[in-house]
C-alpha angles and dihedrals in degrees: 000000000000090000091051092049092051090050091053091048092053091049093050091051089063090063127207092345089083111097117247091231092060092052090049091052092050091051091051090050092052091049093049093048092050093050090049092053091049092048093048092052090049099046106020125219099287116136119249117287091248090066096054104037092241122134118257114268090246091068091070116060118212111272093015114126091211091077091058093049092050092050091050091050091051093052096040095239099126125089093253093055090050089054091052091052091050090051096047122119133214119232136185111212135179125187139161120238132182115271094240131115112272098019094109092043091056090052093048091049091052091052091048091054089060092048092251113154119212108220097176139357133197124184125208112192113213134184089266117028130334128276111222118198117200137188105206139187108208134174111278093242094058110103128210092252092050091049091050090049092054091051093046092051089052093055103271120141135192089021120188125186134185133172112257134201138206092284089067090062088078109098119246099252092051092047093050092049090052092051090048091053091051091048091049091055099046129022090207089065094071097087090044092047091051091050093050091045096050101032125225105006143131116251122194130180112211127192122251096259131140113258145081115319096011133117093279091065095052122081118235091258092052130239136262120203112172104276097006125077122187127189134176110253117228092242091054101266131104132265111208121191121189128186108169096180097056132028118235119247124224089249092056090048091052092050093049091048091050091054092050092048090051090052091050093051094051096049126199114352140149131181115271098226117137134182123200114208129190113219121217092261091053102259118137119229125188119214116202142151117275135197141169091303086072095057094105093051090046091053089053089054089051089056090055093049123091122244089248093055092048091046094053090049101044100028095220146051111341097207095089104028091123090075090069094061099079089056097041095048096044113109087216090074100038144295130305130201121199128202111208136178127239088267091057097253114144111232101166141028130195122190132200105193128192104224103182104279091349132076122217129197123202135177137198123180120175116246099252091056101043124118092030098103097260094120092050092050092051093046093049091055094045092053090048089054090050091051090052089057091053094249111168094210144352128212137203125206113209143127126281089240092058095098092168094061092044091052092048092052092048089049090065091076091225130129108272134201121199128205123178122192122170094333095315115118121204114193117191122194116201115222101197115155094266092047092049090056089052095048115111106253119221117262123239123002118004106250112233095037125102 
């Protein structure tokens, strides 16, 4: 207002030379500014009721308590609203909408009508339509089928829903950076990082052989075919990722390829963590991570093992067991722990192997070092690693006569299932939340951490 007043004063000083129309415009400006100030003081600067979901002020008469209740319900400050928040559920949802203006707005409005809050949204443009990926907070009573029905009625197609948890609240760039950091530290993290990046899927590492579906059929940049993703592995093999229930998007393919390229650039690597244990008789044993650089030492341990020990471990002819070591010690197929003496000689190996959707554990301790607790120490750490990757269970394939392996599995303190077929014993340990808490944690430093 002071600027307007100064302008009028300057105009008046010029006398009658000022045109009458200019003075009339200034007067209209002063009137408008004054009315605006009066209206702002009366009604405040809140946006219209249609933008906030609140009822119009006219719906609550002065002195009527109903107006206060409605305002509290709209802002979520009453006890009932607090209960709804506590009973809410997180959902991940993906749906395809037409690539036309307003299609996404219709879908968002339909979700808002059911009190569904959109926490994050990613769009993936395709050749036909756009795939929209949501993280939602919905009322606890809203089922997956009801949520899909709302989306379908609003124009969504090929809708997929899955319950989410607090980990999904991390935005996609932050999550991808975290997975890249884990992969950079440990080559064995690549399959796990891909699984966390792409959700529930089956990941297989295939050798570089000639034949259908192997590395020779995949271009250097990889291939994407609906629900199957194939990438060249750094060691020359093939990484195959399958997710039958949900097609991959080009963005997911690009992120997966970037992780594999990072792994290839960094080369072989494992964390340097070690744990020195003192056995009952006083000997010190070091437990550390192992990889293909330990193949020669593992072959020497094979030579010191009896045929019976090798047969119970590998379930077949023992003459060519060395050929398994490249696979078992490769970080691409899992994680390996080695127990070595003070002189550096390996006397025990424990393997945690990714077998598609399953996870297998296996142990081998050379004869002279058996029955000293080495197998149990290795197994406890392997199961702890599996629990960290959210595995629901692990299994061991052995023989019914292998009392050492049976005792080690029982020593975990986890619920066990036994299946015997033609002399082969499969022991499965369930890693539900209660069982994970009961599992014996490894002593000392956690192997696999820097």
